[in-house]
N, C-alpha and C positions, 0 to 999 in steps of 0.2 A: 458332515458338519462336525466341528470339533470345539472344544471348550476354548482353546487359544483362539479360534476364529471368533468365537462370541465375545470373549473378552476384549479383543482389538475393536470390534464393533461398539461395545458397551463404553470403552474408553473414549472412543471419538465422541459419542453423543454426550458424555459426562463433560468433556473439555469444551464443547460447543456451548452447553448451558451455562457453564461456569463463566465463560467469557462473553456470552451474548447479553447477560443481564447488565453489567456494568457500561457495555457499549450502548445497550439500549437506552440507559439513562442519559448517557452522553448525547446520543442522538436526539433525545426529547429536549434537552436544553439547547442543542444547536438550532432545531427548528422553531423552538419558542422564542428565538432571538435573545436568548439569555448568554451571559458572559460564561466563557468555559475555559478549559486548559490551554486551547490553542488560539484563544482571542487575542492575546498580545502579539502573536506571530503573524496570524493570518487575517486579523481584523482590517489592517491596512490595505492588505491585498485586495480583500473583499470589497472594500469601499472604492478603490482604485478601479477594479473591474466594473463596478456599477457606473462610475463616472465615464469610463471609456465607452461603455455601451449605451449610455444615455438612459440608464434604467433608475427610476426612483424607487428605492427599497420600501418606502412607506406606502406607495399606491398599489392597492390590492385590485384584483380582477374578479369579474363574475365568471361562473362556471364556463360560459360561452367564450368570454375573453382569454380565459386560462386555456381552454382547449385549442382555440385558434392560434394563440401564441405558440403552444406546443407543436401543432401541426406544421406551422410556418418554419419553425427552428428546425424540425426534423426534415421537412422538404429540402431546406437549404443544405443540411447535412448530407442528404441523399444526392443531391446535385454535385456537391463538392467531391465526394468520394467517387462517384461514377466517373467524373471528369479525371480524377487523379488516376484511377485504374486504366482509363483508355490512353491516357497520355504517358503511362509509366515508362515506355520505352525511350522517351526524350527527357525524361526528369533525372535530376541527380539522385545519389544514394541508391545505384543499381549496379553494384560491382559485377552481379552475374550477367549483366547485359540482357535481362529479359524484355520481350516486346510488349506493348500494350496489350490489355486483356480484351478479348472479343466482346462485342456489344452485349450479347444475351448473358454471357457470364458476368460481365460488369454490372448489368442490371440486377442479376440474382445476388452477386455479392454485396452490392451497394444496399439493396433492400435489407439483406440478411443482417448486416452489422448495424444498421440504423434502427432495426425493429428488435435488436437484442437477441436475434436468433443464432447468428454465426453459422448457418448451414453452409457448408463448403462443398462445392462441386469441383474442387481442383485440388491439387497437391501443392501445399504452401510452399515448400522449400524448392520447387521447380517452376513456380508461376509468379509469386509475389516478391517484388524488390524489397530491400530493406526500407525504403523511402515509403512504399506502399504499406508496409507492415507497420511502421511507426506513425507516419503522419495521417494515414488512412484508418486502418483497422484499429489500431491501439486507441486513437483518439476517439472513435466511435464507441469503443468498449467502455470508456468512462461516460461519454454523453448519453448513450442509450440506457446504461444503469442509472445515471442521475435523472433522467426522464422518468424511469419507472418509480424511482423514490419520491420524486415530486408529484406524481399523479396519486400515489398512495396517500401521501400527506394532505392533498386536496379532499379526498374522501373521508379521512379522519377528521379533518375541520367540519366537514358537513355534518358529522355525528356530534362534534364537540361545541359547535356553536349555536346560538339561538337567535332567530330573527335577523339572520346576517344575509346580505346580498352579495357578499364575495367569499372566495375559498382560497385566498392567497395571492401570491404572485408568482407565476411560473418561473421566471427568470431568477429570482431570488432564491426559490426552493432548488433550483437546479444547481445555481452557483455553490449554495451552502453544502449541497449533497456532494459535489466534486470536491470542493475545497477542504471542507472539514473532516469528511468520511472516507471517501473513495481514494484520495490522492495520498493521505498519510499512511492508510493501511496498505496501499499499493507499494509505496517506497519501502516501508519496513519488511514486508513479505518478499518483495523482489530481492533485497538483500539476503534474506534468509535463504531463499531458494538458490542464489548464486553459492552460497556457502555450502549448500548440500549438493553442489556439483552440476547446477544448470548454467549452460553458456550464456553470457552477456557481452556481445562483441560486434563490431562492424564489419568485421572479416567475412568473406563470403563462404570460406570453406577451409578445411584442414585436411592434411594428406597423412595416412598412417601406413605402416608396413604390417600386414597381417602375418599370422603364425606360419602361413605358407609361403611368405615372402612376397606376396602380391601387394600393389599399391592400391589403397582404397580411399576415395575422396569422400569426405563427410561434410554435409552442409552445415554451416554455422550462422549466427546472426544475433540480433538483440532478442534472444528468447525469453529470459527471465522477466524483463519489463512487460512483455505482452502476456506472459502466463499469469503474472501476479493480478492484473486486472481482469483477465479473462474469467479467473475463478472467482474473485471477490465481487465481480459485477454479474455473475451467473450468465456470462456471455458464451464461453465454451469453445471458440474458435481457436484451432491448434496452429502453432507456427509450422508444425511439420504434418505431413499427410496422416501419420499414425496417431496424432494427437497425444494424449497422456500416456499411450502405450509405447511411445518412443523414448529410449533411455535418455536423450537430451532433454526431453520435455517433462520426464518424471523418473529421475535417475534411481531412486532408492524407495524402500518401504516408508521411511520416515518422510521423505518428500511427499509420497502419495497421501500419508495422513495429513500433512500440512495443507495440501490442496484440497482435500476433502473438507477439512475444517473451514478453508477460505470459502468454499461455496455456501456453506451453510450459516456462517456467522453473521452476516449483515442481514439476511432474510429473517433469521431468527430474532436478532436485536430489534429489529423493526417492530415485531409484535410487542416486546416489552416496552418499546417506545410509546406504541399505540395505547397501552394500559395507562401510562403516565399521562399521555395527552388528553385522553378522554376522562381522566379522574377516577378510573376504576381498574385496578390491576387485576382484579378476580376475571374480568372480560378477556384480558390477555392470557391469562393461565388456561382458561377454557379453550380458547383458540390453539395454543400450544399443545394441550392434551389431544385435540382432534388431529392436528398435524403430526404429533408424535406417534400416536397409535397407528395411524394408517401408514406412515413412512416405515416404522419398524415393522409392521405387517408385509410390506413391500419388500424390504430387505430379507425378512425371514423366508418368504416364499420364493424369492430369486435364489438365495442361498441353498434352500433345500432342493429346488430342481436342479441346480448345477451340481450339488454334491452326490445326487443319485446316479449321475452319469447317463449313459444311453446304452440301450440293448445292442447297437450295432458295434460300439466300441468293446462291449463285453465279449461279443461273439468273435472279435479279433483277438482274444486272449489277453486284453488289458484288464487289470485289477479294477473292478468297479469302485472300489473303496477310494480310489484317487479322483473319483468324480469326472465331470467333463471339463478338461483343461483345453479343448480346442479353442482357439482365439483368445486365450487368456494368458497373461504373464506369469512366469513361474516365481519372479521375485515378489508378486502380490499375493498370489494364491486365490482360492476360491473366495474366502471371506472377504477380502478387500475388494475383490472384483464385483462380488454381488453388492456389497455396500456402496461402492461408486455407482454402479448402474442405477441403484434405487435413488440415491441422492440426486444424481445428475438428471434424472427424469422426474422425481418429485419436485425438484427445482425446474427451472427453465435454462439449465446450463448447457447441456449438451456435449461437454467435454467426456471423452470416453478413455478408460484405461484397459478396455477390452472390447472385442468386436461383438456387439449384440447380436449381429446375424449368426454368429457361431455358438450362441448360447442354445441349450435345449428349447423346445417349443414353448414350454411354460416359462422357462427363465428368460426368453426373449419377449413373452406376452406381458409379463409383470411391468417392465419398463415402459413398454408401449401404452399400457393401460394408466399408468401413473401420468403420463402425458395427457392421455384423453380425459382424465379427471379434472384437467385444468391446471395441472402443475402449481398446486396450492399447497404442497406438503414439504417444506413451507413455502415453496414457489420461488420465483425469481425476485431479485431485490425490488420491492415495491409492488410488482405485478401480482406476486403470490398473496401479499396481504389484501390489495384491492379485489382480487378474484375471490379469496375466501370470505371477505365481507359481503360480496354479492351473493354468494351461497348462503350466508347467515341470514340475509333478507328473505331468500327463498324458505329458508328453514322455519323462521319465525311466522311467515305467512301460512305455511303447512301447519304449524302448531296452533295458530289462530283458527283456522278451519276445523281442526280436531276437537278444540276445547270451547269454541265459541266466543273466543276474546278478540279484541281489536289487536291485530298484531303491532308489536312495538319492539325496537331494539335500541338500547342505549338512550332510553327516553324520547325516542322520536318514533311517532306513529307511522307504520308502513301501509301506505295506501295505494290506490290503483296505480298512480304514475311510477312509483318506485318498483312496483311489482312487475309491470309492462317492460320497464326499461331493464330490469334484472333479468327477465326472460329472454328479451332481445339479445342481451349480452351473452347468455349461456348458449343460445342457439348458433352463435357464430362457429364454434368448433365443430359441432356435427355436420353443419351445412358445408362448411370448406373441406373438411377431412372426407366424409362420405360422398360429397359431390364430385370432388376432383378424382377420388379413387375409383368411383363408378366409370367415369370417362375413360381414365388410365387403363383400367382393366380390360378394355375392348378395343383400344385405340393401338395400332401397330406401332406408331412412332414412340409411344410410351413403353410398350411391351419389349421393344427392342433393347432397352436399358436394363432389362431384369437378368440376374445371374442365375436364377433357379425358375423351374416350373412349378405348377401345383400349389398346394397351400403355402409354401414357403414364398413363392413369388408374390402371391397376394399380400402376405405379411410385409414384404419389402415395399409395396405399394403403400399399404395402410401406415407402415411406420413412417414412411418419407412424409406424406401428407399431415400425419399426426405431428411429426416434429416440426414441420414448416408453420402449420396453423397455430400450434402450440407454443411457437416462438422458442423451440428447445435447440435444434441444430444437430442432434445426434442422428445416426442413420443405421440402418443394416447395410454393412460395408459392401456387399455383393452388388448393390445397385449402382449403375454406371449412369450419374444424373447430369453430366455436362453436355447436354444436348438442348436444341432451342426449346423443345417441349417441356423438358423438366426444369431448366432454368427459368423459363417464363411462368408456367404454372406454380411451381414452388414459390416464386417470388409473389405472385398474386396471393397465394395462401398465406405468406407471411404478413403481407400488409393488411389483409382481413383479420388474421388472429390478433395482430397489435392494435391497429386503429379503429376498425370497426367494433371492437370490443370497448375501446376507451371512451369513445363518444357517448353511448348510453350511460356507461359508469359514471362519467362526469356529469351526466344530466341528474342522475341520482344524488350526486354530491350537491349540486346547487339547490335541488328541491329539499334536501334534508336540512342544509344550512338556513333555509328560509323559515324553517319551522321552530316552533318553541320547543325546547327540551324540558320536558316534565320529569318531576321526581317519580321514582317508582312507588307504587301503591300495592295494597293488598291483592289487587286483581292483575298485577303485572306478572307476565310470565318470565321466571328468572332464566337468565342467559349466561349464567356463570357456573352452573352446577353440572353434575353428571347427566341429568336428564337432557339437558341442551347438548352436551357433548355427544351423547348417543344420537340424538335427533339430527344434528349437523353432519355427523359422519354417515348416517344412514342416507340423507338426502344427497351427499356427494357420491355415495357408491350407487344408489338407485339411479341417479341421472346418468352416470357413467354407464352403468350396466344396461339400461334400456336403450340407450343411444347406440352402443357400440357392440353389445353382445352378439348380435347377429353376424357382424363382420367378423369378429373375433372367432366365432364358431366355424366359419368357413377358411380361416387362416390358420393361426397357432394351435387352436384346439384340434381341428381336423388333423394337422400334422402330428400332433402328440398321439392321437389315435392311430394313425398309420405308423408311427414309430414303434408304438407298443405292440402292433400287429406284424412288425417286422418288415414294413414295406418302406421303401426309400423312392425319392425323385431325382 
């Protein structure tokens, strides 16, 4: 680890905080329906879209109506994307002449992009036409991110309202999220990425002459427009197979920092917006403290593990001071690779600028663990906030048990219904991850896709299902997942991780909205100070540790012990 490396990391976090605060204020005004900077331009567009869709923006929905509307909209999006991929071979904007996508891969990909996971069992530049990339994948990058923002807003309203039977209107919230937040930021940052050297063209390829005089064909396409929203919406799906390690998708260290900022800024800004919408900015600062402490700890642990290198490389005569550069880009180095790995998994992004499967065992375990903790540091756009608020409900319940007080959070009593729904939500990840992993670890059809044996092979399995159920999308690159088994089960894990979590969360939102919001009293447990920050961080770590530590002990931890003993597989 170097001072320069830490300065780059510190600079990135500082810029995120400085820009997220004003963006959060803007988002709060947008969701409150107040006039804002973009209203004169986008207000007429918003009203036209409501008329076109037959939506009454003044009509609100109960939690059940909101949830059903969200599910119906996403089901329609899945069907459209599935058919688009299957019919790709006969549709326009296909200069490469790619055929339609196979049924199991089309299912996996459609589920992946609708659930904001962007798991890719294919190489984008050799599988997807420009039409599929733009009309299918990029569109879902906007809509799945907007869905997450809308759902988080519904839960925030549950805390902010008193004696209410509604939590908003899903179609209004999604429209505003797309129109006022995602689209303007995507346009501006796409232009910036083009200026930094990222391609944006409808040409299929370009030919160059190498230094040896050979002809090399390089895939091209509308890259910048997809990368902009894949990062801002914490989607993560790459235009190219190598994702953000590809020089066309991440050309320079400055472009790398811009994309890391993109991943973090909206999810962080939403926490600031939360503080404004509930009328207590101290609560937002407490949540940001938990997110920041755990994310910085994850970055530091990954950076330290990679900086130590490996005994095997040292035995080959390589200077251990250079760290472990296997699978990492020289133009980014250890610091920016470790930072990106922690950010993309602390979020639900899944974009990668290095191959996590090539990290040291502990360096690869930390990103996996960040996914397993629920991707709430700060998590995906929307999903991170509502996931952290569910954890906060568990934390105040634990506090109530310890001190003998009725659990309260933001003036709402946390009772049996809320706790049951919160526990049901947080059980989704371990059931999906450990359940599918247990089957895959003994099934020949699943084991055939592994690139390694022993503990690292188990890590490949655990990481794949963690990434799918956590709606992350990154992978240990040595897993060959484009088979019926992996495409089908990973798709099911993605559906569970997204929608099976959302339903109990929305039930909590409806239950809280119907309650009276009481003022804090002398007997109220404070949820804005360092005691609550420590409690919430402890609950997050204990839940993750208790659920996943045995599996991690058989995978990356066992691999680390074997590496230190000089054994390899």
